[in-house]
N, CA, C and O atoms as a CHARMM CRD file, in Angstrom:
* protein
*
  364
    1    1 MET  N    140.77200  90.08800  96.78300 PROA 1      0.00000
    2    1 MET  CA   141.78500  90.35100  97.60200 PROA 1      0.00000
    3    1 MET  C    142.95900  89.36500  97.65700 PROA 1      0.00000
    4    1 MET  O    142.72800  88.15700  97.71000 PROA 1      0.00000
    5    2 THR  N    144.07500  89.79200  97.64800 PROA 2      0.00000
    6    2 THR  CA   145.26100  88.80900  97.61200 PROA 2      0.00000
    7    2 THR  C    145.75300  88.46900  98.87200 PROA 2      0.00000
    8    2 THR  O    145.87000  89.41800  99.64700 PROA 2      0.00000
    9    3 MET  N    146.04900  87.44400  99.25300 PROA 3      0.00000
   10    3 MET  CA   146.45400  86.79700 100.46800 PROA 3      0.00000
   11    3 MET  C    148.15500  87.33100 100.51200 PROA 3      0.00000
   12    3 MET  O    148.99300  87.45300  99.61800 PROA 3      0.00000
   13    4 SER  N    148.19400  87.56300 101.94100 PROA 4      0.00000
   14    4 SER  CA   149.66800  87.54500 102.10500 PROA 4      0.00000
   15    4 SER  C    150.34400  86.28200 102.18800 PROA 4      0.00000
   16    4 SER  O    149.69800  85.23500 102.14500 PROA 4      0.00000
   17    5 LYS  N    151.85500  86.29600 102.33000 PROA 5      0.00000
   18    5 LYS  CA   152.24800  84.93600 102.41800 PROA 5      0.00000
   19    5 LYS  C    152.09000  84.26400 103.55700 PROA 5      0.00000
   20    5 LYS  O    152.14300  83.03500 103.60700 PROA 5      0.00000
   21    6 LYS  N    151.87000  85.06700 104.62900 PROA 6      0.00000
   22    6 LYS  CA   151.74300  84.42000 106.03100 PROA 6      0.00000
   23    6 LYS  C    150.16300  83.93600 105.91200 PROA 6      0.00000
   24    6 LYS  O    149.88400  82.77100 106.19400 PROA 6      0.00000
   25    7 THR  N    149.31400  84.70700 105.55800 PROA 7      0.00000
   26    7 THR  CA   147.91100  84.21600 105.32300 PROA 7      0.00000
   27    7 THR  C    147.74300  83.04800 104.65800 PROA 7      0.00000
   28    7 THR  O    147.01300  82.15900 105.09500 PROA 7      0.00000
   29    8 ALA  N    148.43600  82.95300 103.49700 PROA 8      0.00000
   30    8 ALA  CA   148.47200  81.69500 102.59300 PROA 8      0.00000
   31    8 ALA  C    149.00000  80.47600 103.44100 PROA 8      0.00000
   32    8 ALA  O    148.52500  79.35100 103.28200 PROA 8      0.00000
   33    9 GLN  N    149.98900  80.73900 104.33600 PROA 9      0.00000
   34    9 GLN  CA   150.55700  79.73200 104.93300 PROA 9      0.00000
   35    9 GLN  C    149.42900  79.16300 106.18100 PROA 9      0.00000
   36    9 GLN  O    149.23400  77.97200 106.42500 PROA 9      0.00000
   37   10 LEU  N    148.86900  80.13400 106.76700 PROA 10     0.00000
   38   10 LEU  CA   148.00400  79.76400 107.51800 PROA 10     0.00000
   39   10 LEU  C    146.72900  79.19300 107.14900 PROA 10     0.00000
   40   10 LEU  O    146.20500  78.48000 108.00500 PROA 10     0.00000
   41   11 ALA  N    146.13300  79.35200 106.07600 PROA 11     0.00000
   42   11 ALA  CA   145.27700  78.85800 105.19700 PROA 11     0.00000
   43   11 ALA  C    145.57400  77.43300 104.93900 PROA 11     0.00000
   44   11 ALA  O    144.80000  76.52300 105.23800 PROA 11     0.00000
   45   12 GLU  N    146.75500  77.27000 104.35600 PROA 12     0.00000
   46   12 GLU  CA   147.23500  75.86900 104.14400 PROA 12     0.00000
   47   12 GLU  C    147.29800  74.99400 105.26700 PROA 12     0.00000
   48   12 GLU  O    147.01800  73.80700 105.09900 PROA 12     0.00000
   49   13 ARG  N    147.66800  75.47200 106.52600 PROA 13     0.00000
   50   13 ARG  CA   147.88400  74.69300 107.75900 PROA 13     0.00000
   51   13 ARG  C    146.25000  74.33500 108.23300 PROA 13     0.00000
   52   13 ARG  O    145.95500  73.25500 108.74500 PROA 13     0.00000
   53   14 VAL  N    145.41700  75.25400 108.01400 PROA 14     0.00000
   54   14 VAL  CA   144.14500  74.82600 108.36400 PROA 14     0.00000
   55   14 VAL  C    143.47100  73.91800 107.74800 PROA 14     0.00000
   56   14 VAL  O    142.83500  73.04900 108.34300 PROA 14     0.00000
   57   15 ARG  N    143.55400  74.04600 106.24900 PROA 15     0.00000
   58   15 ARG  CA   143.34700  72.88500 105.17000 PROA 15     0.00000
   59   15 ARG  C    143.92400  71.50900 105.50900 PROA 15     0.00000
   60   15 ARG  O    143.14200  70.56000 105.44800 PROA 15     0.00000
   61   16 THR  N    145.30900  71.25900 105.89100 PROA 16     0.00000
   62   16 THR  CA   145.82400  70.14100 106.38100 PROA 16     0.00000
   63   16 THR  C    145.11900  69.75600 107.47900 PROA 16     0.00000
   64   16 THR  O    144.60600  68.64500 107.34800 PROA 16     0.00000
   65   17 LYS  N    144.92300  70.29600 108.50800 PROA 17     0.00000
   66   17 LYS  CA   144.20100  69.88300 109.75200 PROA 17     0.00000
   67   17 LYS  C    142.88700  69.62900 109.28800 PROA 17     0.00000
   68   17 LYS  O    142.40400  68.60400 109.76900 PROA 17     0.00000
   69   18 LEU  N    142.13200  70.27600 108.46600 PROA 18     0.00000
   70   18 LEU  CA   140.71200  69.76000 108.19100 PROA 18     0.00000
   71   18 LEU  C    140.70700  68.33100 107.59700 PROA 18     0.00000
   72   18 LEU  O    139.78300  67.57400 107.89600 PROA 18     0.00000
   73   19 TYR  N    141.63700  67.95400 106.82100 PROA 19     0.00000
   74   19 TYR  CA   141.54800  66.40500 106.35600 PROA 19     0.00000
   75   19 TYR  C    141.66500  65.60600 107.61400 PROA 19     0.00000
   76   19 TYR  O    141.34300  64.42700 107.46900 PROA 19     0.00000
   77   20 GLU  N    142.01400  65.92800 108.70900 PROA 20     0.00000
   78   20 GLU  CA   142.35300  64.92000 109.92400 PROA 20     0.00000
   79   20 GLU  C    141.01300  64.88400 110.51700 PROA 20     0.00000
   80   20 GLU  O    140.84400  63.98500 111.34000 PROA 20     0.00000
   81   21 LEU  N    140.05300  65.63900 110.29100 PROA 21     0.00000
   82   21 LEU  CA   138.70100  65.84800 110.99000 PROA 21     0.00000
   83   21 LEU  C    137.90000  64.93100 110.51200 PROA 21     0.00000
   84   21 LEU  O    138.10300  64.55400 109.35800 PROA 21     0.00000
   85   22 PRO  N    136.71000  64.30600 111.34600 PROA 22     0.00000
   86   22 PRO  CA   135.41800  63.67800 110.67000 PROA 22     0.00000
   87   22 PRO  C    134.72800  64.98200 110.07000 PROA 22     0.00000
   88   22 PRO  O    135.01800  66.16500 110.24900 PROA 22     0.00000
   89   23 GLU  N    133.69300  64.38000 109.27700 PROA 23     0.00000
   90   23 GLU  CA   133.07000  65.21400 108.62600 PROA 23     0.00000
   91   23 GLU  C    132.12500  66.16400 109.57800 PROA 23     0.00000
   92   23 GLU  O    132.32800  67.37700 109.56000 PROA 23     0.00000
   93   24 GLU  N    131.19600  65.66800 110.32400 PROA 24     0.00000
   94   24 GLU  CA   130.79600  66.51600 111.30400 PROA 24     0.00000
   95   24 GLU  C    131.54000  67.82000 111.99600 PROA 24     0.00000
   96   24 GLU  O    131.04600  68.94200 112.10600 PROA 24     0.00000
   97   25 LYS  N    132.76600  67.42200 112.40700 PROA 25     0.00000
   98   25 LYS  CA   133.56000  68.71200 112.60200 PROA 25     0.00000
   99   25 LYS  C    133.85100  69.54500 111.64600 PROA 25     0.00000
  100   25 LYS  O    133.79000  70.75100 111.88800 PROA 25     0.00000
  101   26 ILE  N    134.17900  69.14400 110.53000 PROA 26     0.00000
  102   26 ILE  CA   134.42600  69.75100 109.53300 PROA 26     0.00000
  103   26 ILE  C    133.21900  70.81400 109.31300 PROA 26     0.00000
  104   26 ILE  O    133.55500  71.96700 109.04200 PROA 26     0.00000
  105   27 ALA  N    131.96100  70.53400 109.40300 PROA 27     0.00000
  106   27 ALA  CA   130.75900  71.29700 109.23100 PROA 27     0.00000
  107   27 ALA  C    130.86400  72.09800 110.32200 PROA 27     0.00000
  108   27 ALA  O    130.44400  73.23500 110.10800 PROA 27     0.00000
  109   28 GLU  N    131.30500  71.89000 111.49300 PROA 28     0.00000
  110   28 GLU  CA   131.46100  72.80400 112.69400 PROA 28     0.00000
  111   28 GLU  C    132.38900  73.92400 112.27600 PROA 28     0.00000
  112   28 GLU  O    132.04200  75.09900 112.38600 PROA 28     0.00000
  113   29 VAL  N    133.65600  73.53600 111.76000 PROA 29     0.00000
  114   29 VAL  CA   134.51800  74.63200 111.37900 PROA 29     0.00000
  115   29 VAL  C    134.11500  75.55900 110.27300 PROA 29     0.00000
  116   29 VAL  O    134.49300  76.73000 110.26800 PROA 29     0.00000
  117   30 LEU  N    133.31100  75.02500 109.28500 PROA 30     0.00000
  118   30 LEU  CA   132.59000  75.95700 108.28000 PROA 30     0.00000
  119   30 LEU  C    131.59000  76.84800 109.00200 PROA 30     0.00000
  120   30 LEU  O    131.53100  78.03600 108.68700 PROA 30     0.00000
  121   31 ASP  N    130.89400  76.41100 109.83900 PROA 31     0.00000
  122   31 ASP  CA   130.06300  77.26300 110.64300 PROA 31     0.00000
  123   31 ASP  C    130.72000  78.36000 111.28900 PROA 31     0.00000
  124   31 ASP  O    130.29700  79.51100 111.17900 PROA 31     0.00000
  125   32 PHE  N    131.77400  78.04600 111.98300 PROA 32     0.00000
  126   32 PHE  CA   132.49000  78.91300 112.73000 PROA 32     0.00000
  127   32 PHE  C    133.21300  80.00700 111.81500 PROA 32     0.00000
  128   32 PHE  O    133.27000  81.18800 112.15500 PROA 32     0.00000
  129   33 VAL  N    133.78000  79.50000 110.58200 PROA 33     0.00000
  130   33 VAL  CA   134.28400  80.31300 109.60300 PROA 33     0.00000
  131   33 VAL  C    133.24600  81.49300 109.20900 PROA 33     0.00000
  132   33 VAL  O    133.49900  82.69800 109.23800 PROA 33     0.00000
  133   34 GLU  N    131.79800  80.77400 108.76500 PROA 34     0.00000
  134   34 GLU  CA   130.94800  81.73100 108.21600 PROA 34     0.00000
  135   34 GLU  C    130.72400  82.59800 109.12800 PROA 34     0.00000
  136   34 GLU  O    130.47400  83.74300 108.75100 PROA 34     0.00000
  137   35 PHE  N    130.74800  82.30700 110.54500 PROA 35     0.00000
  138   35 PHE  CA   130.15100  83.28300 111.70600 PROA 35     0.00000
  139   35 PHE  C    131.34900  84.35100 111.59600 PROA 35     0.00000
  140   35 PHE  O    131.07600  85.54000 111.42600 PROA 35     0.00000
  141   36 LEU  N    132.49500  83.97000 111.68100 PROA 36     0.00000
  142   36 LEU  CA   133.35200  84.87200 111.66000 PROA 36     0.00000
  143   36 LEU  C    133.43900  86.00800 110.53600 PROA 36     0.00000
  144   36 LEU  O    133.54300  87.20700 110.79400 PROA 36     0.00000
  145   37 ALA  N    133.38300  85.47700 109.29300 PROA 37     0.00000
  146   37 ALA  CA   133.17500  86.11900 108.18700 PROA 37     0.00000
  147   37 ALA  C    131.92100  87.09800 108.36500 PROA 37     0.00000
  148   37 ALA  O    132.05900  88.28100 108.05500 PROA 37     0.00000
  149   38 GLU  N    131.00000  86.74200 108.73600 PROA 38     0.00000
  150   38 GLU  CA   129.87000  87.78800 108.83500 PROA 38     0.00000
  151   38 GLU  C    130.16500  88.73600 110.04400 PROA 38     0.00000
  152   38 GLU  O    129.85100  89.91800 109.90400 PROA 38     0.00000
  153   39 ARG  N    130.71600  88.34600 111.17100 PROA 39     0.00000
  154   39 ARG  CA   131.10800  89.22600 112.13300 PROA 39     0.00000
  155   39 ARG  C    131.87000  90.20100 111.99600 PROA 39     0.00000
  156   39 ARG  O    131.64800  91.27100 112.56300 PROA 39     0.00000
  157   40 TYR  N    132.89300  89.99600 111.22300 PROA 40     0.00000
  158   40 TYR  CA   133.93400  90.97600 110.89100 PROA 40     0.00000
  159   40 TYR  C    133.59400  91.90200 109.50400 PROA 40     0.00000
  160   40 TYR  O    134.18400  92.95200 109.25100 PROA 40     0.00000
  161   41 ALA  N    132.53600  91.31100 108.66200 PROA 41     0.00000
  162   41 ALA  CA   132.46100  91.92300 107.69000 PROA 41     0.00000
  163   41 ALA  C    131.42500  93.44800 107.76200 PROA 41     0.00000
  164   41 ALA  O    131.59200  94.38800 106.98500 PROA 41     0.00000
  165   42 GLN  N    130.47700  93.42200 108.74700 PROA 42     0.00000
  166   42 GLN  CA   129.80400  94.59500 108.96100 PROA 42     0.00000
  167   42 GLN  C    129.93700  95.03700 110.54200 PROA 42     0.00000
  168   42 GLN  O    130.17000  94.24700 111.45700 PROA 42     0.00000
  169   43 PRO  N    129.74100  96.47100 110.68200 PROA 43     0.00000
  170   43 PRO  CA   129.67900  96.83700 112.07400 PROA 43     0.00000
  171   43 PRO  C    128.61800  96.27200 112.73900 PROA 43     0.00000
  172   43 PRO  O    127.56300  95.89700 112.22900 PROA 43     0.00000
  173   44 LYS  N    128.98100  96.21700 114.06300 PROA 44     0.00000
  174   44 LYS  CA   127.99900  95.42600 115.05600 PROA 44     0.00000
  175   44 LYS  C    127.35200  96.69500 115.96300 PROA 44     0.00000
  176   44 LYS  O    127.84800  97.20800 116.96600 PROA 44     0.00000
  177   45 GLU  N    126.17200  97.01200 115.33400 PROA 45     0.00000
  178   45 GLU  CA   125.24100  97.75100 116.31700 PROA 45     0.00000
  179   45 GLU  C    124.09100  97.15800 116.53900 PROA 45     0.00000
  180   45 GLU  O    123.44200  96.79900 115.55700 PROA 45     0.00000
  181   46 ILE  N    123.62900  96.94400 117.73900 PROA 46     0.00000
  182   46 ILE  CA   122.40800  96.26700 118.31300 PROA 46     0.00000
  183   46 ILE  C    121.60200  97.33700 118.70100 PROA 46     0.00000
  184   46 ILE  O    121.88100  97.97300 119.71800 PROA 46     0.00000
  185   47 LEU  N    120.45200  97.66100 117.88000 PROA 47     0.00000
  186   47 LEU  CA   119.48400  98.57000 118.39700 PROA 47     0.00000
  187   47 LEU  C    118.79600  98.33600 119.48200 PROA 47     0.00000
  188   47 LEU  O    118.44900  97.16500 119.63800 PROA 47     0.00000
  189   48 VAL  N    118.40100  99.32700 120.52300 PROA 48     0.00000
  190   48 VAL  CA   117.66100  98.92500 121.66500 PROA 48     0.00000
  191   48 VAL  C    116.22200  98.18500 121.21300 PROA 48     0.00000
  192   48 VAL  O    115.79600  97.18100 121.78300 PROA 48     0.00000
  193   49 SER  N    115.64900  98.74700 120.26500 PROA 49     0.00000
  194   49 SER  CA   114.50100  97.93600 119.79800 PROA 49     0.00000
  195   49 SER  C    114.72900  96.65300 119.55000 PROA 49     0.00000
  196   49 SER  O    113.77600  95.88300 119.66400 PROA 49     0.00000
  197   50 LYS  N    115.84400  96.20900 119.21400 PROA 50     0.00000
  198   50 LYS  CA   116.07900  94.74700 118.81900 PROA 50     0.00000
  199   50 LYS  C    116.48800  93.99000 119.89200 PROA 50     0.00000
  200   50 LYS  O    116.69800  92.78500 119.74800 PROA 50     0.00000
  201   51 ARG  N    116.65600  94.66300 121.17500 PROA 51     0.00000
  202   51 ARG  CA   117.14900  93.98900 122.30500 PROA 51     0.00000
  203   51 ARG  C    116.31300  92.74900 122.80500 PROA 51     0.00000
  204   51 ARG  O    115.09300  92.82500 122.95200 PROA 51     0.00000
  205   52 GLY  N    116.90100  91.81600 123.01000 PROA 52     0.00000
  206   52 GLY  CA   116.20100  90.35500 123.31100 PROA 52     0.00000
  207   52 GLY  C    115.46900  89.85600 122.22800 PROA 52     0.00000
  208   52 GLY  O    114.56700  89.05000 122.45700 PROA 52     0.00000
  209   53 SER  N    115.74100  90.24500 120.97000 PROA 53     0.00000
  210   53 SER  CA   115.00900  89.66200 119.74900 PROA 53     0.00000
  211   53 SER  C    116.05700  88.27400 119.49600 PROA 53     0.00000
  212   53 SER  O    117.21200  88.06900 119.87000 PROA 53     0.00000
  213   54 ARG  N    115.28100  87.59900 118.84400 PROA 54     0.00000
  214   54 ARG  CA   116.36300  86.13500 118.43600 PROA 54     0.00000
  215   54 ARG  C    117.54000  86.80500 117.65500 PROA 54     0.00000
  216   54 ARG  O    118.67500  86.50600 118.02500 PROA 54     0.00000
  217   55 GLU  N    117.41900  87.52700 116.79700 PROA 55     0.00000
  218   55 GLU  CA   118.39700  88.04200 115.96000 PROA 55     0.00000
  219   55 GLU  C    119.57300  88.69200 116.85900 PROA 55     0.00000
  220   55 GLU  O    120.75800  88.39500 116.70400 PROA 55     0.00000
  221   56 ALA  N    119.13600  89.54400 117.74300 PROA 56     0.00000
  222   56 ALA  CA   120.10200  90.33300 118.63500 PROA 56     0.00000
  223   56 ALA  C    120.93000  89.18300 119.51300 PROA 56     0.00000
  224   56 ALA  O    122.14600  89.17400 119.70600 PROA 56     0.00000
  225   57 LEU  N    120.11000  88.36900 119.91500 PROA 57     0.00000
  226   57 LEU  CA   120.57300  87.17600 120.88500 PROA 57     0.00000
  227   57 LEU  C    121.77300  86.56100 120.33200 PROA 57     0.00000
  228   57 LEU  O    122.84200  86.43900 120.93000 PROA 57     0.00000
  229   58 LEU  N    121.48100  86.13600 118.99600 PROA 58     0.00000
  230   58 LEU  CA   122.26900  85.26400 118.20700 PROA 58     0.00000
  231   58 LEU  C    123.60300  86.23400 117.81400 PROA 58     0.00000
  232   58 LEU  O    124.72800  85.74900 117.69700 PROA 58     0.00000
  233   59 GLU  N    123.32800  87.60900 117.63600 PROA 59     0.00000
  234   59 GLU  CA   124.26600  88.46600 117.31000 PROA 59     0.00000
  235   59 GLU  C    125.17300  88.38700 118.36700 PROA 59     0.00000
  236   59 GLU  O    126.34300  88.14400 118.07100 PROA 59     0.00000
  237   60 CYS  N    124.82400  88.56700 119.73600 PROA 60     0.00000
  238   60 CYS  CA   125.75000  88.77700 120.83200 PROA 60     0.00000
  239   60 CYS  C    126.28100  87.44600 121.20200 PROA 60     0.00000
  240   60 CYS  O    127.44600  87.47900 121.59700 PROA 60     0.00000
  241   61 ILE  N    125.73400  86.32300 121.17200 PROA 61     0.00000
  242   61 ILE  CA   126.28300  85.09900 121.72200 PROA 61     0.00000
  243   61 ILE  C    126.89300  84.35900 120.69900 PROA 61     0.00000
  244   61 ILE  O    127.74800  83.53500 121.02600 PROA 61     0.00000
  245   62 GLY  N    126.56600  84.52700 119.36400 PROA 62     0.00000
  246   62 GLY  CA   126.89100  83.63600 118.62900 PROA 62     0.00000
  247   62 GLY  C    126.13600  82.60800 118.02800 PROA 62     0.00000
  248   62 GLY  O    124.92100  82.76400 118.15400 PROA 62     0.00000
  249   63 ILE  N    126.48800  81.62300 117.42300 PROA 63     0.00000
  250   63 ILE  CA   125.43200  80.59500 117.00400 PROA 63     0.00000
  251   63 ILE  C    125.81000  79.45200 117.80300 PROA 63     0.00000
  252   63 ILE  O    126.84900  78.80500 117.67100 PROA 63     0.00000
  253   64 TRP  N    124.79400  79.23300 118.72800 PROA 64     0.00000
  254   64 TRP  CA   124.67700  77.95700 119.63700 PROA 64     0.00000
  255   64 TRP  C    123.96700  76.91700 119.10000 PROA 64     0.00000
  256   64 TRP  O    123.22100  77.14200 118.14700 PROA 64     0.00000
  257   65 ALA  N    124.09300  75.67400 119.61400 PROA 65     0.00000
  258   65 ALA  CA   123.17400  74.62200 119.05500 PROA 65     0.00000
  259   65 ALA  C    122.27100  74.69700 120.35500 PROA 65     0.00000
  260   65 ALA  O    122.61100  74.36200 121.48900 PROA 65     0.00000
  261   66 PHE  N    121.08000  75.19400 119.96200 PROA 66     0.00000
  262   66 PHE  CA   119.91100  74.97200 120.95300 PROA 66     0.00000
  263   66 PHE  C    119.07000  73.71900 120.65800 PROA 66     0.00000
  264   66 PHE  O    118.96700  73.32400 119.49700 PROA 66     0.00000
  265   67 GLU  N    118.41900  73.03200 121.75700 PROA 67     0.00000
  266   67 GLU  CA   117.65100  72.01100 121.70700 PROA 67     0.00000
  267   67 GLU  C    116.27900  72.72100 121.15100 PROA 67     0.00000
  268   67 GLU  O    115.92700  73.87800 121.38100 PROA 67     0.00000
  269   68 PRO  N    115.51700  71.62900 120.27200 PROA 68     0.00000
  270   68 PRO  CA   114.27000  72.19800 119.74700 PROA 68     0.00000
  271   68 PRO  C    113.40100  72.84200 120.73500 PROA 68     0.00000
  272   68 PRO  O    113.05400  72.20800 121.73300 PROA 68     0.00000
  273   69 GLY  N    112.98200  74.17200 120.52100 PROA 69     0.00000
  274   69 GLY  CA   112.20400  74.87700 121.46400 PROA 69     0.00000
  275   69 GLY  C    112.94800  75.56500 122.46000 PROA 69     0.00000
  276   69 GLY  O    112.37700  76.47100 123.06700 PROA 69     0.00000
  277   70 GLU  N    114.39200  75.22200 122.79100 PROA 70     0.00000
  278   70 GLU  CA   115.04100  75.90800 123.68600 PROA 70     0.00000
  279   70 GLU  C    115.24200  77.49800 123.50700 PROA 70     0.00000
  280   70 GLU  O    115.04900  78.27800 124.43900 PROA 70     0.00000
  281   71 LEU  N    115.56800  77.82200 122.47500 PROA 71     0.00000
  282   71 LEU  CA   115.54000  79.42100 122.14000 PROA 71     0.00000
  283   71 LEU  C    114.35800  80.02000 122.50900 PROA 71     0.00000
  284   71 LEU  O    114.29500  80.80600 123.45400 PROA 71     0.00000
  285   72 ASP  N    113.25700  79.65200 121.71600 PROA 72     0.00000
  286   72 ASP  CA   111.75000  80.01400 122.08100 PROA 72     0.00000
  287   72 ASP  C    111.74100  80.29200 123.64300 PROA 72     0.00000
  288   72 ASP  O    111.56200  81.43300 124.06900 PROA 72     0.00000
  289   73 GLU  N    111.92800  79.27400 124.42400 PROA 73     0.00000
  290   73 GLU  CA   111.69900  79.25300 125.88900 PROA 73     0.00000
  291   73 GLU  C    112.52200  80.35300 126.50900 PROA 73     0.00000
  292   73 GLU  O    112.05000  81.02100 127.42900 PROA 73     0.00000
  293   74 LEU  N    113.58000  80.53800 126.10000 PROA 74     0.00000
  294   74 LEU  CA   114.55400  81.64200 126.40600 PROA 74     0.00000
  295   74 LEU  C    114.02300  83.26700 126.17900 PROA 74     0.00000
  296   74 LEU  O    114.10600  84.20900 126.96700 PROA 74     0.00000
  297   75 LEU  N    113.43100  83.21800 124.75500 PROA 75     0.00000
  298   75 LEU  CA   112.91900  84.46200 124.34300 PROA 75     0.00000
  299   75 LEU  C    111.58900  84.80800 125.21100 PROA 75     0.00000
  300   75 LEU  O    111.37600  85.96000 125.58900 PROA 75     0.00000
  301   76 ILE  N    110.71400  83.73400 125.49900 PROA 76     0.00000
  302   76 ILE  CA   109.72700  83.97400 126.31300 PROA 76     0.00000
  303   76 ILE  C    110.11700  84.52200 127.87200 PROA 76     0.00000
  304   76 ILE  O    109.47000  85.44500 128.36700 PROA 76     0.00000
  305   77 LYS  N    111.09100  83.95500 128.50600 PROA 77     0.00000
  306   77 LYS  CA   111.65800  84.21800 129.79100 PROA 77     0.00000
  307   77 LYS  C    111.99900  85.90200 129.64300 PROA 77     0.00000
  308   77 LYS  O    111.60200  86.78400 130.40400 PROA 77     0.00000
  309   78 ILE  N    112.75300  86.04200 128.57700 PROA 78     0.00000
  310   78 ILE  CA   113.20700  87.47900 128.27300 PROA 78     0.00000
  311   78 ILE  C    112.14600  88.53100 128.33400 PROA 78     0.00000
  312   78 ILE  O    112.15300  89.55500 129.01600 PROA 78     0.00000
  313   79 GLU  N    111.20300  88.08600 127.47700 PROA 79     0.00000
  314   79 GLU  CA   109.83300  89.03200 127.38000 PROA 79     0.00000
  315   79 GLU  C    109.03800  89.24300 128.61600 PROA 79     0.00000
  316   79 GLU  O    108.50900  90.32400 128.87200 PROA 79     0.00000
  317   80 HSD  N    108.94000  87.90500 129.58900 PROA 80     0.00000
  318   80 HSD  CA   108.20500  88.19000 130.78100 PROA 80     0.00000
  319   80 HSD  C    109.13100  89.00300 131.72800 PROA 80     0.00000
  320   80 HSD  O    108.54300  89.66100 132.58700 PROA 80     0.00000
  321   81 GLY  N    110.39200  89.05700 131.70800 PROA 81     0.00000
  322   81 GLY  CA   111.36100  89.74900 132.50500 PROA 81     0.00000
  323   81 GLY  C    111.18600  91.20200 132.16200 PROA 81     0.00000
  324   81 GLY  O    111.12100  91.99700 133.09900 PROA 81     0.00000
  325   82 ARG  N    111.09300  91.68900 130.78300 PROA 82     0.00000
  326   82 ARG  CA   110.72100  92.92600 130.35600 PROA 82     0.00000
  327   82 ARG  C    109.53500  93.31300 130.79500 PROA 82     0.00000
  328   82 ARG  O    109.50300  94.46700 131.22200 PROA 82     0.00000
  329   83 GLN  N    108.32500  92.57000 130.83000 PROA 83     0.00000
  330   83 GLN  CA   107.04000  93.01300 131.23000 PROA 83     0.00000
  331   83 GLN  C    106.94100  93.29000 132.89600 PROA 83     0.00000
  332   83 GLN  O    106.18400  94.12100 133.39800 PROA 83     0.00000
  333   84 MET  N    107.76500  92.51300 133.56300 PROA 84     0.00000
  334   84 MET  CA   107.71600  92.80600 134.93700 PROA 84     0.00000
  335   84 MET  C    108.57400  93.92800 135.19700 PROA 84     0.00000
  336   84 MET  O    108.28700  94.57100 136.20700 PROA 84     0.00000
  337   85 GLU  N    109.67000  94.35700 134.44700 PROA 85     0.00000
  338   85 GLU  CA   110.16700  95.65800 134.53800 PROA 85     0.00000
  339   85 GLU  C    109.36400  96.91100 134.32800 PROA 85     0.00000
  340   85 GLU  O    109.29100  97.90000 135.05700 PROA 85     0.00000
  341   86 LEU  N    108.78300  96.66400 133.19000 PROA 86     0.00000
  342   86 LEU  CA   107.71200  97.74200 132.78500 PROA 86     0.00000
  343   86 LEU  C    106.79200  98.16500 133.85900 PROA 86     0.00000
  344   86 LEU  O    106.57900  99.34200 134.15200 PROA 86     0.00000
  345   87 GLU  N    106.24200  97.10100 134.44900 PROA 87     0.00000
  346   87 GLU  CA   105.16800  97.14900 135.46100 PROA 87     0.00000
  347   87 GLU  C    105.78900  97.73000 136.62200 PROA 87     0.00000
  348   87 GLU  O    105.06900  98.49200 137.26700 PROA 87     0.00000
  349   88 GLU  N    107.09200  97.52200 137.08000 PROA 88     0.00000
  350   88 GLU  CA   107.70100  97.97200 138.32100 PROA 88     0.00000
  351   88 GLU  C    107.82200  99.65800 138.08600 PROA 88     0.00000
  352   88 GLU  O    107.68100 100.48600 138.98500 PROA 88     0.00000
  353   89 ILE  N    108.09800  99.94000 136.75600 PROA 89     0.00000
  354   89 ILE  CA   108.10000 101.41300 136.67900 PROA 89     0.00000
  355   89 ILE  C    107.14500 102.05400 136.15600 PROA 89     0.00000
  356   89 ILE  O    107.35100 103.16700 135.67200 PROA 89     0.00000
  357   90 GLY  N    105.91400 101.48200 136.15100 PROA 90     0.00000
  358   90 GLY  CA   104.66400 101.95800 135.91600 PROA 90     0.00000
  359   90 GLY  C    104.33700 102.27100 134.32400 PROA 90     0.00000
  360   90 GLY  O    103.79100 103.30100 133.92800 PROA 90     0.00000
  361   91 CYS  N    104.71500 101.34200 133.61900 PROA 91     0.00000
  362   91 CYS  CA   104.33900 101.68300 132.18100 PROA 91     0.00000
  363   91 CYS  C    103.34000 100.81500 131.78500 PROA 91     0.00000
  364   91 CYS  O    102.86600 100.89400 130.65100 PROA 91     0.00000
């Protein structure tokens, strides 16, 4: 894919700014760019069967930095909520 002149100029501005950042911030920029590349590379369809899964959550909210075990706790709470809903409707 050939870059337009404007895209090349923007890429150069980003590159220049990267040199001003500490290494850990450059890693964050890379994570974000990879997230955007993945997000716009494929259509977004979250199937109902995936609802509440680790993958579906990350797909919706993006990549967050969770403390160890925090995402697992969140998923347990979601599953508990699902079970309560199913019990309420008699399933």
